[in-house]
Structures are given as structure tokens and as C-alpha cells.
C-alpha positions as a printed NumPy array, in Angstrom:
array([[ 28.07 ,  10.204,   6.106],
       [ 30.934,   7.908,   5.579],
       [ 29.259,   5.072,   7.519],
       [ 25.864,   5.799,   5.849],
       [ 27.643,   5.789,   2.334],
       [ 29.331,   2.392,   3.195],
       [ 26.019,   0.928,   4.224],
       [ 24.504,   1.889,   0.989],
       [ 27.349,   0.364,  -1.041],
       [ 27.214,  -2.816,   1.197],
       [ 23.52 ,  -3.164,   0.62 ],
       [ 23.893,  -2.802,  -3.068],
       [ 26.566,  -5.436,  -3.32 ],
       [ 24.459,  -7.753,  -1.106],
       [ 21.533,  -7.457,  -3.52 ],
       [ 23.771,  -7.959,  -6.457],
       [ 25.21 , -11.224,  -4.907],
       [ 21.612, -12.389,  -4.111],
       [ 20.371, -11.527,  -7.802],
       [ 22.   , -14.723,  -9.062],
       [ 19.239, -16.848,  -7.279],
       [ 16.62 , -14.391,  -6.086],
       [ 14.249, -13.07 ,  -8.751],
       [ 13.198,  -9.963,  -6.95 ],
       [ 16.82 ,  -9.081,  -6.24 ],
       [ 17.563,  -9.664,  -9.938],
       [ 14.749,  -7.236, -10.889],
       [ 16.225,  -4.678,  -8.427],
       [ 19.709,  -4.808, -10.174],
       [ 18.45 ,  -4.994, -13.677],
       [ 16.065,  -2.064, -13.153],
       [ 18.988,   0.078, -12.187],
       [ 21.366,  -0.79 , -14.926],
       [ 22.439,   2.476, -16.663],
       [ 19.46 ,   4.064, -14.818],
       [ 21.273,   7.399, -14.237],
       [ 22.047,   7.467, -17.994],
       [ 18.307,   6.865, -18.865],
       [ 17.02 ,   9.58 , -16.545],
       [ 19.602,  12.107, -17.701],
       [ 18.622,  11.467, -21.34 ],
       [ 14.971,  11.677, -20.633],
       [ 15.015,  14.869, -18.744],
       [ 17.38 ,  16.592, -20.937],
       [ 14.527,  17.148, -23.227],
       [ 12.114,  18.352, -20.437],
       [ 11.485,  22.049, -19.933],
       [  8.339,  21.948, -17.899],
       [  8.616,  22.097, -14.036],
       [  8.761,  18.524, -12.39 ],
       [  7.386,  17.319,  -9.014],
       [  9.142,  14.229,  -7.8  ],
       [  7.189,  11.683,  -5.782],
       [  8.973,   8.66 ,  -4.302],
       [  7.332,   5.505,  -2.845],
       [  9.226,   2.448,  -1.401],
       [  6.636,  -0.079,  -2.829],
       [  3.042,  -0.697,  -3.795],
       [  1.527,   0.102,  -0.316],
       [  3.187,   3.456,  -0.224],
       [  2.246,   4.249,  -3.779],
       [ -1.503,   3.762,  -2.801],
       [ -0.906,   6.485,  -0.032],
       [  0.904,   8.72 ,  -2.708],
       [ -1.559,   8.242,  -5.314],
       [ -4.233,  10.632,  -3.949],
       [ -1.674,  13.331,  -3.765],
       [ -0.42 ,  12.782,  -7.287],
       [ -3.844,  12.854,  -8.719],
       [ -4.732,  16.071,  -6.838],
       [ -1.456,  17.715,  -8.096],
       [ -2.494,  16.714, -11.631],
       [ -5.916,  18.241, -11.247],
       [ -4.897,  21.377,  -9.195],
       [ -1.545,  22.076, -10.904],
       [ -1.837,  20.895, -14.53 ],
       [  1.402,  22.718, -15.518],
       [  3.448,  20.477, -13.434],
       [  4.825,  17.226, -14.4  ],
       [  5.16 ,  14.28 , -12.2  ],
       [  7.947,  11.893, -11.835],
       [  7.291,   8.681,  -9.811],
       [ 10.078,   6.57 ,  -8.48 ],
       [  9.89 ,   3.229,  -6.653],
       [ 12.536,   1.406,  -4.397],
       [ 11.137,  -1.865,  -4.742],
       [ 10.439,  -4.168,  -7.822],
       [  7.069,  -5.142,  -6.163],
       [  6.032,  -1.471,  -6.596],
       [  7.707,  -0.585,  -9.961],
       [  6.841,  -3.777, -11.827],
       [  3.164,  -3.338, -11.097],
       [  2.734,   0.43 , -11.572],
       [  5.461,   1.216, -14.077],
       [  2.57 ,   2.126, -16.637],
       [  0.782,   4.17 , -14.108],
       [ -0.995,   6.941, -16.193],
       [ -1.118,   9.5  , -13.429],
       [  2.668,  10.152, -13.679],
       [  4.536,  11.309, -16.594],
       [  7.512,   9.107, -15.931],
       [  8.024,   6.051, -13.726],
       [ 11.469,   4.914, -12.745],
       [ 13.336,   2.992, -10.183],
       [ 15.161,   5.029,  -7.537],
       [ 18.918,   5.053,  -8.154],
       [ 20.859,   3.792,  -5.185],
       [ 21.453,   6.608,  -2.789],
       [ 25.192,   7.339,  -3.428],
       [ 26.545,  10.83 ,  -3.581],
       [ 27.13 ,  10.73 ,  -7.243],
       [ 23.804,   9.256,  -8.164],
       [ 22.021,  11.708,  -6.006],
       [ 23.931,  14.717,  -7.587],
       [ 23.345,  13.457, -11.164],
       [ 19.681,  12.604, -10.483],
       [ 18.825,  15.91 ,  -9.003],
       [ 20.858,  17.855, -11.674],
       [ 18.811,  16.026, -14.361],
       [ 15.375,  16.214, -12.992],
       [ 15.525,  19.67 , -11.249],
       [ 12.413,  18.833,  -9.257],
       [ 10.583,  21.939,  -7.964],
       [  9.485,  19.84 ,  -5.   ],
       [ 10.259,  16.249,  -3.554],
       [  7.406,  14.213,  -1.939],
       [  8.504,  11.125,  -0.099],
       [  5.697,   8.903,   1.061],
       [  5.564,   7.503,   4.649],
       [  8.852,   5.98 ,   5.554],
       [ 11.469,   6.683,   2.72 ],
       [ 14.483,   8.892,   3.9  ],
       [ 17.477,   8.747,   1.553],
       [ 20.084,  11.194,   2.944],
       [ 22.22 ,  11.858,  -0.013],
       [ 19.164,  12.602,  -2.171],
       [ 17.895,  14.76 ,   0.721],
       [ 21.161,  16.661,   1.049],
       [ 21.394,  17.387,  -2.73 ],
       [ 17.769,  18.7  ,  -2.7  ],
       [ 18.34 ,  20.726,   0.458],
       [ 21.576,  22.289,  -1.073],
       [ 19.463,  23.588,  -3.952],
       [ 16.641,  24.919,  -1.674],
       [ 14.283,  22.266,  -3.142],
       [ 11.311,  21.671,  -0.765],
       [ 11.156,  18.259,   0.693],
       [  7.744,  17.134,   1.914],
       [  6.902,  13.746,   3.729],
       [  3.289,  12.589,   3.531],
       [  1.268,  10.089,   5.399],
       [  4.22 ,   9.464,   7.777],
       [  4.05 ,   7.546,  11.099],
       [  6.732,   7.99 ,  13.747],
       [  7.229,   6.024,  16.96 ],
       [  9.38 ,   6.797,  19.912],
       [ 11.234,   3.553,  19.341],
       [ 12.396,   4.292,  15.887],
       [ 16.119,   4.782,  15.495],
       [ 15.83 ,   8.46 ,  14.764],
       [ 14.664,   9.084,  18.423],
       [ 17.023,   6.711,  20.257],
       [ 20.148,   7.842,  22.132],
       [ 22.231,   7.011,  19.135],
       [ 19.987,   8.677,  16.665],
       [ 21.381,  12.156,  16.785],
       [ 22.86 ,  11.867,  13.185],
       [ 19.486,  10.911,  11.797],
       [ 17.508,  13.593,  13.656],
       [ 19.824,  16.413,  12.15 ],
       [ 19.08 ,  15.008,   8.8  ],
       [ 15.478,  15.19 ,   9.17 ],
       [ 15.806,  18.923,   9.728],
       [ 16.197,  19.16 ,   6.085],
       [ 12.425,  18.273,   5.596],
       [ 10.41 ,  21.292,   4.752],
       [  7.077,  19.771,   6.144],
       [  5.99 ,  16.507,   7.766],
       [  2.456,  15.51 ,   7.161],
       [  1.697,  12.802,   9.773],
       [ -0.974,  10.321,  10.185],
       [ -1.707,  10.99 ,  13.898],
       [ -1.058,  13.259,  16.779],
       [  1.226,  10.663,  18.36 ],
       [  3.511,  11.028,  15.445],
       [  3.469,  14.805,  15.59 ],
       [  4.282,  14.628,  19.231],
       [  7.314,  12.425,  18.728],
       [  8.705,  14.843,  16.172],
       [  7.987,  17.915,  18.18 ],
       [  9.566,  16.317,  21.259],
       [ 12.809,  15.704,  19.027],
       [ 12.864,  19.366,  18.069],
       [ 11.386,  18.919,  14.533],
       [  8.577,  21.516,  14.584],
       [  7.648,  21.509,  10.834],
       [  4.983,  19.081,  11.257],
       [  1.14 ,  18.915,  10.603],
       [ -1.31 ,  16.203,  11.546],
       [ -3.158,  15.54 ,   8.332],
       [ -4.239,  11.908,   8.5  ],
       [ -3.822,   8.909,   6.216],
       [ -4.271,   9.388,   2.613],
       [ -5.228,   5.727,   2.218],
       [ -8.71 ,   6.676,   3.403],
       [ -9.221,   9.023,   0.618],
       [ -7.869,   6.478,  -1.995],
       [-10.229,   3.629,  -0.845],
       [-13.275,   5.977,  -0.883],
       [-12.177,   7.045,  -4.471],
       [-11.93 ,   3.395,  -5.5  ],
       [-15.313,   2.517,  -3.962],
       [-16.914,   5.36 ,  -6.016],
       [-15.655,   4.119,  -9.295],
       [-17.992,   1.964, -11.552],
       [-16.606,  -1.549, -11.989],
       [-17.921,  -4.454, -13.801],
       [-16.567,  -8.063, -14.044],
       [-19.052, -10.513, -15.617],
       [-17.501, -13.716, -14.217],
       [-17.393, -12.339, -10.698],
       [-20.937, -10.914, -10.926],
       [-22.182, -14.345, -12.108],
       [-20.402, -16.078,  -9.164],
       [-21.714, -13.571,  -6.613],
       [-25.324, -13.335,  -7.707],
       [-27.822, -14.528,  -5.224],
       [-25.203, -15.577,  -2.659],
       [-23.428, -14.366,   0.355],
       [-19.748, -13.985,  -0.444],
       [-16.675, -14.135,   1.692],
       [-13.852, -12.193,  -0.012],
       [-10.5  , -13.329,   1.261],
       [ -7.633, -11.055,   0.015],
       [ -3.966, -11.261,   0.077],
       [ -3.951, -14.676,   1.622],
       [ -1.046, -16.965,   2.496],
       [ -0.999, -20.714,   3.194],
       [ -1.834, -20.446,   7.079],
       [ -4.922, -18.209,   6.089],
       [ -5.903, -20.759,   3.43 ],
       [ -5.842, -23.456,   5.865],
       [ -8.428, -21.692,   7.978],
       [-10.525, -20.823,   4.968],
       [-10.62 , -24.436,   3.652],
       [-11.814, -25.64 ,   7.012],
       [-14.448, -22.961,   7.19 ],
       [-15.824, -23.784,   3.664],
       [-16.101, -27.382,   4.63 ],
       [-18.358, -26.494,   7.427],
       [-20.105, -23.183,   6.452],
       [-23.644, -23.444,   5.174],
       [-23.835, -23.936,   1.434],
       [-25.139, -20.489,   0.554],
       [-21.854, -19.048,   1.614],
       [-19.262, -18.754,  -1.318],
       [-15.637, -17.865,  -1.191],
       [-13.893, -15.521,  -3.517],
       [-10.165, -15.803,  -2.661],
       [ -7.309, -13.627,  -4.095],
       [ -3.967, -15.107,  -2.785],
       [ -1.05 , -12.668,  -2.14 ],
       [  1.062, -14.683,  -4.642],
       [ -0.438, -15.709,  -7.935],
       [  2.276, -17.781,  -9.585],
       [  1.149, -20.836, -11.231],
       [  2.166, -23.495,  -8.603],
       [  0.372, -21.621,  -5.902],
       [ -2.922, -21.   ,  -7.944],
       [ -3.032, -24.62 ,  -8.983],
       [ -2.557, -25.886,  -5.346],
       [ -5.292, -23.645,  -4.236],
       [ -7.705, -24.872,  -6.803],
       [ -6.851, -28.451,  -5.931],
       [ -7.325, -27.852,  -2.237],
       [-10.896, -26.95 ,  -2.794],
       [-11.269, -29.862,  -5.266],
       [-14.237, -29.59 ,  -7.785],
       [-15.81 , -26.646,  -5.953],
       [-13.323, -24.209,  -7.279],
       [-12.771, -22.371, -10.709],
       [-10.168, -19.832, -11.729],
       [-11.227, -16.303, -12.751],
       [ -9.171, -16.249, -15.778],
       [-10.45 , -19.462, -17.191],
       [-14.167, -19.599, -16.008],
       [-17.139, -18.576, -18.059],
       [-19.961, -16.647, -16.245],
       [-22.088, -19.889, -16.289],
       [-19.245, -22.004, -14.867],
       [-18.609, -19.372, -12.095],
       [-22.344, -19.239, -11.123],
       [-22.104, -23.027, -10.395],
       [-18.929, -22.932,  -8.42 ],
       [-18.684, -22.41 ,  -4.703],
       [-15.038, -20.956,  -4.747],
       [-13.58 , -18.501,  -7.242],
       [ -9.774, -18.126,  -7.157],
       [ -8.447, -14.854,  -8.474],
       [ -5.227, -15.672, -10.539],
       [ -4.294, -12.164, -11.521],
       [ -3.017,  -8.908,  -9.516],
       [ -4.464,  -5.451,  -9.444],
       [ -8.149,  -6.154,  -9.123],
       [ -8.545,  -6.933,  -5.329],
       [ -9.525,  -3.53 ,  -4.151],
       [-12.472,  -3.504,  -6.577],
       [-13.618,  -6.981,  -5.808],
       [-14.556,  -6.434,  -2.14 ],
       [-17.658,  -4.617,  -3.531],
       [-19.049,  -8.2  ,  -4.249],
       [-18.603,  -9.403,  -0.763],
       [-20.697,  -9.629,   2.278],
       [-17.703, -10.375,   4.725],
       [-13.867,  -9.999,   4.167],
       [-11.069, -12.058,   5.34 ],
       [ -7.658, -10.176,   5.094],
       [ -4.457, -12.362,   4.977],
       [ -1.044, -11.906,   6.475],
       [ -2.251, -12.017,  10.153],
       [ -0.455, -15.257,  10.661],
       [  2.89 , -13.782,   9.321],
       [  4.367, -10.374,   9.818],
       [  1.081,  -8.525,   9.841],
       [ -2.244,  -8.043,   8.161],
       [ -2.477,  -6.516,   4.71 ],
       [ -4.718,  -3.541,   3.785],
       [ -8.069,  -3.859,   5.682],
       [ -9.413,  -0.377,   4.398],
       [ -9.928,  -1.655,   0.937],
       [-12.613,  -4.047,   2.408],
       [-13.866,  -1.782,   5.172],
       [-14.896,   1.074,   2.809],
       [-17.532,  -1.316,   1.526],
       [-18.832,  -1.951,   5.144],
       [-17.644,  -5.777,   5.064],
       [-17.208,  -7.212,   8.629],
       [-13.615,  -8.144,   8.735],
       [-11.705, -11.068,   9.851],
       [ -7.867, -11.726,  10.063],
       [ -5.203, -13.469,  11.974],
       [ -3.564, -12.426,  15.416],
       [ -0.728, -10.441,  14.162],
       [ -2.681,  -7.311,  13.537],
       [ -1.335,  -4.761,  16.225],
       [  1.05 ,  -2.898,  13.933],
       [ -1.624,  -0.909,  12.341],
       [ -3.959,   1.757,  13.831],
       [ -6.901,   0.869,  11.665],
       [ -6.909,  -2.827,  12.673],
       [ -6.831,  -1.847,  16.364],
       [ -9.412,   0.65 ,  16.051],
       [-11.835,  -1.585,  14.05 ],
       [-11.374,  -4.379,  16.57 ],
       [-12.345,  -1.938,  19.355],
       [-15.292,  -0.696,  17.379],
       [-16.591,  -4.204,  16.691],
       [-16.065,  -3.834,  12.973],
       [-13.389,  -6.534,  12.881],
       [-12.741,  -9.816,  14.456],
       [ -9.197, -11.216,  14.958],
       [ -8.897, -15.076,  15.067],
       [ -6.233, -17.402,  16.04 ],
       [ -7.385, -20.808,  14.842],
       [ -9.489, -22.629,  12.381],
       [-12.092, -23.221,  15.176],
       [-11.952, -19.677,  16.211],
       [-12.745, -18.369,  12.802],
       [-15.478, -20.987,  12.282],
       [-17.1  , -19.845,  15.582],
       [-16.974, -16.125,  15.097],
       [-17.787, -16.107,  11.406],
       [-20.852, -18.215,  11.946],
       [-22.056, -15.887,  14.775],
       [-21.484, -12.729,  12.676],
       [-23.157, -14.422,   9.529],
       [-26.192, -15.519,  11.488],
       [-26.714, -12.679,  13.954],
       [-28.363,  -9.694,  11.974],
       [-27.667,  -7.183,  14.753],
       [-24.056,  -8.165,  15.08 ],
       [-23.54 ,  -8.146,  11.339],
       [-25.11 ,  -4.698,  10.905],
       [-23.187,  -3.229,  13.761],
       [-19.936,  -4.391,  12.159],
       [-21.128,  -3.032,   8.744],
       [-21.938,   0.364,  10.184],
       [-18.744,   0.419,  12.266],
       [-16.591,   0.103,   9.078],
       [-18.311,   2.537,   6.952],
       [-18.423,   5.188,   9.784],
       [-14.835,   4.595,  10.41 ],
       [-13.735,   5.38 ,   6.85 ],
       [-15.965,   8.624,   6.641],
       [-14.504,  10.017,   9.995],
       [-10.954,   9.747,   8.57 ],
       [-11.403,  11.148,   5.084],
       [ -9.671,  14.406,   4.133],
       [ -5.928,  13.996,   4.455],
       [ -5.212,  14.756,   0.788],
       [ -7.001,  18.147,   1.121],
       [ -4.92 ,  19.051,   3.999],
       [ -1.84 ,  18.022,   2.432],
       [ -2.645,  19.817,  -0.86 ],
       [ -3.387,  23.186,   1.098],
       [  0.072,  22.991,   2.474],
       [  1.63 ,  21.96 ,  -0.841],
       [  0.085,  25.013,  -2.538],
       [  2.837,  27.106,  -0.728],
       [  5.508,  25.063,  -2.192],
       [  4.181,  24.802,  -5.592],
       [  2.403,  27.96 ,  -6.533],
       [  5.722,  29.966,  -6.754],
       [  7.48 ,  27.397,  -8.8  ]])
């Protein structure tokens, strides 16, 4: 543990140094100022049993959210503590009503882990997808607190399973149950001697289905979309936007673009509106009449994108010209044919939907122009893609139910 603890201390020191000029690092440091004291004070007044759910960031939160909501519905006597590692998760979801408390996760030092677990006394700890903090896990394990990992993915190339990963594999033995997204992950764990595993699927499918079933109204967007075919572009970056700008210059006039950039700071939004010249309006400033007459609507706020795909006929998902595509399931649940950049191979759902002809990767402006126009004008091809996306979502529902049946064993006796 000595080297691990030194790594944790070194990481914290590096973030502290970066906080002088990096806003995200500053939030990370400021959010943890006297955090242990805050948590101890808060839970000194709590007598009800607490389930602790931890997410790295916003994406993991969306995977953990169906489980938290199911716990709330099925075990109303339990309180829920939600923690985040990253500011991008905490700052957006710090007021999430599905948890009783939302905090940053204290840095994983032995003293922090001991003080945290002693204060909270969780009846169970649920870590979402990738998060493994070994001091916290050791403290939980020493108190015989169940540790459950949900919506996890493992690959043979992960450090846990390399020749040098023996120490990490031993620590994973402390996990009471792994709920993994696919059989390949289960096979990797079992091959490493970790037999406490069940293939449950990915809770994101349950989450996007729940979002799609919720009523939603936005008068400006409704006026913008009325009577037109809308391409909804979500979580875009400048390379994505260059392709979309070219497409809108050449696409037929009845195609409209609703674009939600990944970053919505003022300079980025202003630049995007200027790029589309007098064709674009901003969601926060447009009236329904102004939006109805515009060809491009720029979404200049966060937290709404998953609901906006319902107004679309097609979807372009950003990130594929960077480290990888963002969430495509939020659009697929509405049956939208999907377009994204070439870096999409990290995710099972992008690979699956490309194979099923529900999604179309592109590598240039000309490529997007050609493929989009073909899908938009070929009725058979469009409906094939539409059906492929809807069917794919339906086939992959149910992970939350599988997890909750297993969690019942850990929660019912607490």
C-alpha cells in the first residue's frame, strides 16, 4: 500500500499545483476543503441506514442513477449518499434530488477513508463502472460492509490482469459482487480467479428508456422543429462543427440543425452562432417565433440534451474526432439514425449499431455529406436505421432489475 498511498498523495499535490491556473483543478481542491469535517458533522445527526453510491463523473452517474432510483422505490427506509470524484459530475448533479446527500469523494488516504467510513457507516457501498479506491475498500471490507460494483467493464489489457497486476487483483477480492455489462468482462474476471461476478448488462439502457418515457415540453424548440426535419447534434467539438457547417451549407433547405456543443462557455457559443451567420439563434435568447424562422438553434445550456433528441429525425454525436464518441444511446432510444466521427471503437454500442446499420461513422465533411444525404432521401435506408436503433435499445433493457435482485440480499438484512 505504500506505493499506492504515495501515488494518491502525489496526485493530490499535482492537482493542487494545477489549481492555480486550471479552473477544473481549482474546483477539485476547493470542493475538498475541510470535506471530512463537513461529512462528519452531517452524519453525526443521522440515525437511518445509509447506502453509499460513488461515481467518477457525469457518465457514471447516468449509469448509477437507475440503481439509486430503484433503491429509493424498493427500500424507502434507506438513505442514499452520492459522491463524485470529478467536478464535472459534482457541479452538475450536486442538487440531485434522488440522493439525500451529495459530496465530493475525499482523497483516498488511509486517514480519510477511516474517518469517512466511521462517519457514514454505510450498510453497503456501490461503485459505478471503473472506480476502485483501495483505502476506502479496505476500510469497508474490515467492517464487513458489502462492496458492489455495477455496470462494470473489464478487458484483459487492463492493469489488473497484466503480469504486474497481482497486487490489484488481490484488492479486487474485497468486492462482494461485480455486475458487469457483458460476458467478455465476466470471463476476464473469472479467469483471474474473481468468481463473484454476474452479467447484468448496462444500466444506461434503462436510463435512456426512462428519459424517453418522460413528458417534456420546450416551446422554443417545439416551434423550431415544427414542420421540419431536424438534425440534432449533441456534445459537439470544433472538428465536428466544421463538418456540420459544411453540411448545412449544402443540405436541402428543409433540414434544420439543433446543435448542443460539449462546452457552452460564452466564447464558444458566440463563435458557433457567428459561424452560421444569420441562420442561427440561441435557445436562451430566442422567442418561439424567432426560433421558427431560424435554420440553426444553438443550445447554450447544459442538462437538456437527452430530452432534445425527441425533436430530431437524425442525430450527430460529437467526440468521434477526439478521444471517442459521447453517449449515443440518448439518441438511439428515439430511433434516430446516428452519425459520428471515426474514433468510435471504444464502445460496444457504437460498434453494434454500425454493424446493425443504425449508425454511420464518417471521417470527413464530404463523407458526412454523402452518407447523410443518402439516409435522408432513401426511405428504406432511413427506416432500417430507425428500427435498428429502437430494437437495440429494447433488447438490452433490464440491467437494473438484475442488479436490484442481487442487491436485495445485501440490503434486506441491514
